[in-house]
C-alpha positions in Angstrom: 0.0 0.0 0.0 1.4 3.3 -1.0 0.2 6.8 -0.1 0.2 8.0 -3.7 -0.5 6.4 -7.0 2.6 5.2 -8.8 3.9 7.6 -11.3 5.2 4.9 -13.6 1.8 3.3 -14.3 2.4 3.3 -18.0 5.7 1.4 -17.6 4.0 -1.2 -15.3 1.5 -1.9 -18.1 4.1 -4.2 -19.5 5.2 -5.7 -16.2 5.4 -9.2 -17.5 9.0 -9.7 -18.7 8.2 -7.4 -21.7 5.7 -9.7 -23.3 2.9 -8.5 -25.6 -0.7 -8.2 -24.3 -2.1 -8.0 -27.8 -2.9 -11.7 -27.9 -4.9 -11.6 -24.7 -8.7 -11.5 -24.7 -10.2 -8.1 -25.1 -10.8 -6.4 -21.8 -14.2 -5.0 -21.0 -15.9 -7.3 -23.5 -18.9 -5.0 -24.0 -20.7 -7.4 -21.7 -22.5 -4.9 -19.5 -25.9 -6.1 -20.7 -25.2 -9.7 -19.9 -27.3 -11.3 -17.1 -25.9 -10.8 -13.6 -23.9 -13.6 -12.1 -24.8 -12.9 -8.4 -27.6 -11.6 -6.3 -26.9 -9.7 -3.1 -28.8 -11.5 -0.3 -27.2 -10.5 3.1 -30.4 -8.9 4.4 -32.6 -11.7 3.2 -30.2 -14.2 4.7 -30.5 -12.7 8.2 -27.0 -11.3 8.2 -26.5 -7.7 9.5 -22.9 -6.6 10.0 -21.2 -3.4 9.4 -17.4 -2.9 9.7 -16.5 -0.1 12.1 -12.9 1.1 11.8 -13.4 3.6 14.6 -12.9 7.4 14.5 -11.0 8.4 11.4 -7.5 9.2 12.7 -5.6 8.0 9.5 -3.8 5.4 11.5 -2.6 2.6 9.3 -4.4 -0.3 11.0 -7.8 1.3 10.1 -7.3 0.9 6.3 -6.3 -2.8 6.2 -8.6 -4.3 8.9 -11.7 -6.5 8.7 -11.9 -10.2 7.8 -14.3 -13.1 7.0 -14.4 -16.8 7.6 -16.5 -19.5 6.1 -16.4 -22.8 8.1 -18.6 -25.5 9.5 -18.2 -24.8 13.2 -21.1 -27.0 14.3 -20.3 -30.0 12.0 -23.8 -30.1 10.4 -22.6 -30.0 6.8 -23.0 -26.3 5.9 -20.8 -23.3 6.0 -21.2 -20.8 8.8 -20.0 -17.3 8.7 -17.6 -15.3 11.0 -17.0 -11.6 10.6 -14.0 -9.8 12.1 -14.6 -6.3 13.5 -12.5 -3.2 14.0 -13.2 -0.8 16.9 -11.4 2.1 18.5 -7.6 1.8 18.3 -7.1 4.6 21.0 -9.4 3.0 23.6 -7.5 1.6 26.6 -10.3 -0.9 27.2 -13.3 -1.6 24.9 -16.5 0.3 25.8 -19.4 -1.7 27.1 -21.2 -1.2 23.7 -18.0 -1.7 21.6 -18.6 -3.6 18.4 -17.5 -7.2 18.4 -16.7 -10.0 16.0 -19.9 -11.9 15.0 -20.6 -15.6 14.3 -23.6 -16.4 12.1 -24.9 -20.0 12.1 -26.1 -21.4 8.7 -29.6 -22.9 9.0 -28.9 -25.3 6.1 -30.5 -23.2 3.4 -28.2 -20.2 3.2 -30.0 -18.2 5.9 -28.3 -17.4 9.2 -28.8 -16.8 12.9 -26.4 -14.7 15.0 -25.1 -17.0 17.7 -22.1 -15.0 18.9 -23.0 -14.7 22.5 -24.0 -18.4 22.9 -20.8 -19.4 21.1 -18.5 -17.1 23.1 -16.5 -15.8 20.1 -17.3 -12.0 20.3 -13.7 -10.8 20.4 -13.3 -7.0 20.9 -9.8 -6.8 19.6 -9.0 -4.7 16.5 -9.3 -7.5 14.0 -7.9 -8.3 10.6 -8.0 -11.9 9.3 -9.0 -15.3 10.7 -7.9 -18.9 10.3 -9.7 -22.3 10.9 -8.1 -25.6 12.0 -8.2 -28.4 14.5 -5.5 -27.6 17.0 -6.2 -30.4 19.4 -7.1 -33.2 17.1 -10.6 -33.7 18.4 -12.3 -33.4 15.0 -13.9 -30.0 15.7 -12.8 -26.8 14.0 -11.1 -24.2 16.1 -10.9 -20.5 15.3 -7.9 -18.1 15.3 -8.3 -14.3 15.0 -5.4 -12.1 13.9 -5.5 -8.7 15.6 -3.6 -5.5 16.0 -2.0 -6.6 19.2 -2.7 -9.9 20.9 -4.4 -12.5 18.7 -7.1 -14.9 20.0 -7.5 -18.7 19.8 -10.9 -20.1 20.4 -11.1 -23.9 21.0 -14.3 -25.5 19.8 -16.0 -27.4 22.7 -18.8 -28.8 20.6 -22.5 -28.1 21.2 -22.0 -24.7 19.5 -19.7 -23.3 22.2 -16.0 -22.2 22.2 -13.5 -21.2 24.9 -10.7 -18.7 24.7 -7.5 -20.7 25.2 -5.1 -18.1 23.9 -2.9 -17.8 26.9 -3.0 -21.4 27.9 -2.0 -22.4 24.3 0.7 -19.7 24.0 -0.8 -18.4 20.8 -1.4 -14.7 21.5 1.7 -12.9 20.0 2.2 -9.2 20.3 2.5 -8.2 16.6 0.1 -6.5 14.2 -1.3 -9.8 12.7 -3.2 -9.6 9.5 -3.4 -13.1 8.0 -3.0 -16.6 9.5 -3.2 -20.2 8.5 -3.1 -23.6 10.1 -0.8 -26.1 8.4 1.2 -29.2 9.4 4.5 -27.7 8.4 6.7 -30.2 10.2 4.7 -33.3 9.1 4.1 -34.6 12.6 0.3 -34.8 12.3 -0.5 -31.7 14.4 -1.7 -28.4 13.0 0.9 -25.6 13.4 0.1 -21.9 12.9 1.7 -19.4 10.6 0.9 -15.7 11.2 1.7 -12.9 8.7 2.4 -9.5 10.4 2.3 -6.1 8.9 4.2 -3.3 10.7 5.6 -2.9 14.2 2.9 -0.6 15.2 2.0 1.5 18.2 0.0 4.6 18.7 3.1 6.7 19.5 4.7 5.5 16.2 1.9 7.0 14.1 2.9 9.6 11.5 1.0 12.5 9.9 0.9 12.0 6.2 -0.9 14.1 3.5 -1.8 13.6 -0.1 -0.9 15.8 -3.0 -3.6 18.3 -2.1 -2.4 18.6 1.5 -5.3 16.6 3.0 -4.7 14.0 5.7 -4.0 10.6 4.3 -3.0 7.1 5.3 0.8 6.6 5.3 2.4 4.0 3.2 4.0 1.2 5.4 7.4 2.3 4.3 6.9 5.7 6.1 7.0 3.9 9.5 10.4 2.2 8.8 9.0 -0.6 11.0 8.8 -3.8 8.9 7.6 -6.8 10.8 8.5 -10.5 10.9 6.2 -13.4 10.3 5.5 -15.8 13.1 5.6 -19.6 13.2 4.0 -21.5 16.1 4.7 -25.2 16.2 2.0 -27.4 17.8 3.5 -29.5 20.6 0.8 -32.2 20.0 -1.5 -31.2 22.9 -2.9 -28.0 21.4 -0.3 -25.7 22.9 2.3 -23.9 20.8 6.0 -23.1 20.7 7.1 -19.9 19.0 10.0 -21.0 16.7 10.1 -17.9 14.6 13.6 -17.0 15.6 15.0 -20.5 15.5 13.6 -21.1 12.0 15.0 -17.8 10.6 11.8 -15.8 10.2 13.3 -13.0 12.3 15.9 -12.5 9.7 13.4 -11.7 6.9 11.3 -8.6 7.6 8.5 -7.2 5.5 5.0 -5.8 5.5 2.9 -8.9 5.2 -0.7 -9.0 4.2 -1.6 -12.3 2.6 -0.5 -15.9 2.3 -1.0 -19.3 0.6 0.9 -22.5 1.1 1.7 -25.9 -0.5 4.6 -27.6 -2.3 5.2 -24.4 -4.3 8.8 -25.2 -5.4 7.8 -28.9 -6.2 10.4 -30.1 -3.7 9.6 -32.1 -0.6 8.4 -30.0 2.3 5.8 -27.3 2.6 6.4 -23.7 1.4 4.6 -20.6 2.7 4.2 -17.7 0.2 3.8 -14.3 1.9 2.4 -11.3 -0.1 4.3 -8.2 1.2 3.1 -4.6 0.8 5.8 -2.6 -0.9 8.7 -5.0 -0.5 9.7 -8.3 -1.9 7.3 -11.2 -1.4 8.7 -14.3 0.4 8.6 -18.0 -0.3 9.5 -19.7 3.0 10.6 -23.3 2.4 10.7 -26.0 5.1 13.6 -28.4 4.6 14.2 -31.4 7.0 13.4 -29.3 10.1 16.2 -26.8 9.5 15.8 -23.0 9.2 13.2 -21.8 6.7 14.8 -20.6 3.5 13.4 -17.7 1.6 13.4 -18.9 -2.0 11.2 -16.2 -3.6 14.0 -14.4 -5.4 15.5 -17.6 -6.7 12.1 -18.9 -7.8 11.1 -15.6 -9.6 8.1 -14.7 -7.5 9.6 -12.0 -5.2 9.3 -9.0 -7.6 7.4 -8.1 -10.7 8.7 -8.9 -14.2 10.2 -5.4 -14.2 12.1 -6.1 -11.0 9.7 -4.0 -8.8 8.5 -4.7 -5.3 4.8 -4.2 -5.5 2.0 -3.4 -3.0 0.8 -6.9 -2.6 -2.5 -7.5 -0.6 -4.3 -10.7 -1.4 -3.0 -13.9 -3.0 -4.4 -17.0 -4.7 -2.9 -20.4 -5.7 -4.1 -22.5 -8.6 -2.7 -24.3 -11.7 -4.4 -21.9 -14.1 -2.7 -23.0 -17.4 -2.9 -26.8 -16.5 0.7 -27.5 -17.0 1.1 -29.3 -13.7 2.8 -26.4 -11.9 1.2 -24.0 -9.4 0.6 -20.4 -10.4 0.2 -17.4 -8.1 -2.0 -14.4 -8.4 -1.6 -11.2 -6.3 -3.8 -8.2 -6.0 -2.2 -4.7 -5.9 -2.7 -1.0 -5.6 -3.9 1.3 -8.4 -1.1 2.1 -10.8 0.1 -1.5 -10.5 -1.3 -4.6 -12.3 -2.7 -7.5 -10.4 0.1 -9.8 -11.0 0.2 -13.4 -12.2 3.3 -15.5 -11.5 3.0 -18.6 -13.7 4.9 -21.7 -12.5 6.8 -24.1 -14.7 10.3 -25.5 -15.1 12.3 -24.4 -12.1 10.4 -21.4 -11.0 7.9 -18.6 -11.7 7.6 -15.9 -14.3 5.5 -12.8 -14.4 3.0 -13.5 -17.2 0.4 -10.9 -16.4 0.2 -9.4 -19.8 -0.8 -12.7 -21.3 -3.9 -13.0 -19.0 -6.0 -10.1 -20.4 -6.3 -8.4 -17.0 -3.5 -5.8 -17.3 -5.4 -2.5 -18.1 -8.5 -3.6 -16.2 -6.5 -3.8 -12.9 -4.2 -0.8 -13.3 -6.9 1.7 -12.3 -8.1 -0.4 -9.2 -6.8 -1.3 -5.8 -7.5 -5.0 -5.3 -7.7 -6.7 -1.9 -9.8 -9.9 -1.6 -10.1 -12.1 -4.6 -10.8 -15.7 -5.6 -10.6 -18.1 -8.5 -13.6 -20.3 -8.9 -15.6 -21.7 -11.8 -18.7 -19.7 -11.1 -20.5 -20.6 -14.4 -19.4 -24.3 -14.6 -17.8 -24.1 -18.1 -14.7 -25.9 -16.9 -12.4 -22.8 -16.5 -11.7 -20.9 -13.3 -13.2 -17.3 -13.2 -11.8 -14.4 -11.2 -13.6 -12.2 -8.7 -11.7 -9.1 -7.3 -13.0 -6.9 -4.5 -11.6 -3.4 -4.9 -11.2 -0.4 -2.6 -8.8 2.4 -2.5 -6.4 3.3 0.4 -6.2 7.0 -0.3 -8.1 9.8 -1.9 -8.2 10.0 -5.7 -7.6 13.3 -7.3 -11.2 13.3 -8.7 -13.4 11.0 -6.6 -16.5 9.7 -8.4 -18.4 9.9 -5.2 -17.1 12.6 -2.8 -19.1 11.0 0.0 -17.2 7.7 -0.5 -13.9 8.6 -2.0 -12.3 5.3 -1.4 -15.0 3.3 -3.1 -14.3 1.4 -6.4 -16.1 -1.1 -8.6 -15.6 -4.8 -7.9 -14.6 -6.8 -10.9 -15.6 -10.2 -12.4 -13.6 -11.9 -15.1 -14.6 -15.0 -17.1 -11.8 -17.5 -17.4 -10.8 -19.3 -20.6 -8.1 -21.7 -21.8 -4.5 -20.7 -21.4 -5.0 -18.7 -18.1 -6.8 -16.0 -20.0 -9.6 -13.8 -18.7 -12.3 -11.5 -20.1 -13.5 -8.6 -18.0 -17.2 -8.9 -18.0 -17.8 -5.2 -17.2 -19.2 -3.2 -14.3 -22.7 -4.7 -14.3 -21.8 -8.3 -14.5 -21.8 -9.0 -10.7 -25.2 -7.9 -9.6 -26.7 -6.2 -12.6 -25.4 -2.7 -11.6 -21.9 -1.7 -10.7 -21.0 -3.0 -7.2 -19.2 0.0 -5.7 -17.4 -0.8 -2.4 -14.4 -0.1 -0.4 -13.6 -3.8 -0.6 -11.3 -5.7 1.8 -11.9 -9.4 2.7 -13.6 -11.7 0.3 -14.4 -15.3 1.2 -15.6 -18.1 -1.1 -17.7 -21.2 -0.7 -21.1 -22.8 -1.3 -23.3 -21.1 1.3 -26.7 -22.3 0.3 -25.7 -25.9 -0.7 -26.8 -25.7 -4.3 -23.5 -26.9 -5.7 -21.9 -23.6 -6.9 -19.5 -21.1 -5.3 -20.9 -18.0 -3.6 -19.0 -14.9 -2.4 -19.0 -13.0 0.8 -17.3 -9.5 0.9 -16.6 -7.1 3.7 -16.3 -3.4 3.1 -14.0 -1.1 5.0 -16.4 1.1 7.1 -19.3 -0.6 5.4 -21.5 -3.6 5.2 -20.9 -7.3 4.8 -22.4 -8.6 1.5 -23.4 -12.1 0.6 -23.4 -12.7 -3.2 -25.4 -15.7 -4.1 -24.3 -17.3 -7.3 -27.1 -17.1 -9.9 -24.9 -17.3 -13.0 -26.3 -19.0 -16.1 -24.5 -22.4 -16.0 -22.6 -23.6 -19.1 -22.8 -27.2 -17.8 -22.9 -29.4 -14.8 -20.6 -29.5 -11.8 -19.4 -31.9 -9.1 -18.3 -31.0 -5.6 -15.4 -32.9 -4.0 -15.3 -33.0 -0.2 -11.8 -34.3 0.5 -11.6 -35.6 4.0 -9.0 -37.0 6.4 -9.9 -40.1 8.5 -11.3 -37.9 11.3 -13.7 -36.2 8.9 -11.9 -32.8 8.7 -11.0 -31.4 5.3 -7.7 -32.7 4.1 -6.2 -29.2 3.7 -3.0 -29.3 1.6 -3.9 -32.5 -0.3 -3.7 -32.3 -4.1 -6.6 -33.5 -6.3 -6.2 -34.3 -10.0 -8.9 -35.1 -12.5 -9.6 -34.7 -16.2 -12.0 -32.2 -17.9 -12.2 -31.9 -21.7 -9.2 -34.2 -22.1 -6.9 -32.1 -19.9 -5.6 -33.0 -16.5 -6.6 -30.4 -13.9 -4.7 -30.0 -10.7 -6.3 -28.4 -7.6 -5.4 -28.1 -3.9 -7.7 -28.5 -1.0 -7.2 -25.1 0.7 -8.9 -22.7 3.1 -6.3 -19.9 3.0 -6.2 -17.5 0.1 -7.7 -14.1 -0.9 -7.3 -11.4 1.7 -8.0 -11.8 5.5 -10.2 -14.7 4.8 -10.9 -18.4 5.6 -12.7 -20.1 2.8 -14.8 -23.2 2.2 -12.4 -26.1 1.5 -14.5 -28.2 -0.9 -13.1 -28.5 -4.5 -15.8 -27.3 -6.9 -15.4 -28.8 -10.4 -17.1 -27.2 -13.4 -17.7 -29.9 -16.0 -19.0 -28.0 -19.1 -20.8 -30.6 -21.2 -18.9 -33.5 -19.6 -21.2 -35.9 -17.7 -18.8 -36.4 -14.8 -15.4 -37.5 -13.7 -14.2 -41.0 -14.5 -11.5 -40.9 -11.9 -10.2 -38.5 -9.2 -6.7 -39.0 -7.7 -5.9 -37.6 -4.3 -2.4 -37.2 -3.0 -2.6 -36.7 0.7 -0.2 -34.4 2.5 2.2 -37.3 3.5 2.5 -38.3 -0.2 0.3 -41.3 -0.2 -2.1 -41.5 -3.2 -5.6 -42.8 -3.4 -8.0 -43.0 -6.3 -11.8 -42.4 -6.3 -14.6 -42.4 -8.9 -16.5 -42.2 -10.9 -18.2 -38.9 -9.9 -21.3 -37.8 -11.7 -22.4 -34.3 -12.5 -24.5 -32.9 -9.7 -22.9 -35.2 -7.2 -21.4 -34.0 -3.9 -18.8 -36.7 -3.5 -17.1 -37.4 -0.2 -13.5 -38.6 -0.7 -12.4 -39.9 2.7 -9.0 -41.3 3.3 -8.8 -45.0 4.0 
């Protein structure tokens, strides 16, 4: 995040190793009159939540905060919704009427009931993202909230109740946490915790920044000269954690972290965690035989843009978009920079943004939350980007909401190419928000992917997928023996004669925990003859066939 738009926006238009964008699909597409792909249903669903950043002081935590989580906390088979709140950064203690995080229980049909008080998860910290995992191996999903200051770990007790075990588990931390994820990084069967931190922040370190017109503005993180370090907490096997950040080398690699994904990103044994940094080089932390984590982002080609620039990275996604068997990365960025695609292959990654057809469409926007999903079931992953500025434009379209921008929807096609469907494609009229978190999953159980978005200083929206479907779909629920999602496992199947590779994942987008099912658009294909799952320990298992319209449970033997 930078205080002012980048002056070299024209140069960044070719930020893809100098490759030509002419062969990419035409952006904008003239598709404004096409039927809307989503219907906004938050109110009809019983969800009422407004993000409250507190009094506008232009302190940097205000502009990045607010998260969402979709997870089945009550193990009844549907996705419940957790919303992370802001508050008043200057308050010594939260007021009695201070806003809190809220938990909404899915009633099985996409409608919700607020159960925050009963569940005991109404944290009053100044919150950013959240993560979901099973810290104690009891088969129930626990909840972690990343805050400005101490984070919070809620243990799921069952029966719709949680308890705060933060101190007992040693999971609080003192950093400015933004994003987090549970993962078994050391392969011992217990879920560890990786936390991405932003800046070393305190009220007395705040600075007074102004924009080009002399108005108060949010400072770029570089203005604080207070880069932070990521945190790794290893699970001891009993649901308590040991902070090994220093021992594993994370304290040697500072940055301004906002997003993360993880998997075998360099195709070598051991998990890798990719951290999207705001204004400095991204990092690819590789775990090797229990030794210190090695940052391989520069070597692998995914630290900087194709022009060698450190970009303002916010959200991040992981998929094999071009179906070449290697993972690809997509990052959202500030206006004046493209949203960047690092395409994997060979021995590393290359910035291939200009080939995707998204270059000019993203230059004028500031992207935060985003996700790749086959919304229309044609067999290709589509792209949703939730946009919202971090500083005043020179000519705001709406002076009352100067940070607001139009969310974007892109239809995917072969070769990792996208078509911008235009401003009316999402809900039939431009969806203008100050977008931050975006979470993805099938909320109403109808077999397609819905979207939840949270707006800075604005409402939570639920976008129900009503896109005209180009074909059928199958849903793959990939489960461990205990019934929890086999997060990190890799799924392969064939669609239209091509092998598709997907990962079971909860962590992507921005400040979000997402539904873990793998949704497969089939086009005119009747189903999947065979599905291969490689579990996180490398053991492979085959399933199938899976028919169109089926929700297949693929449980480990």
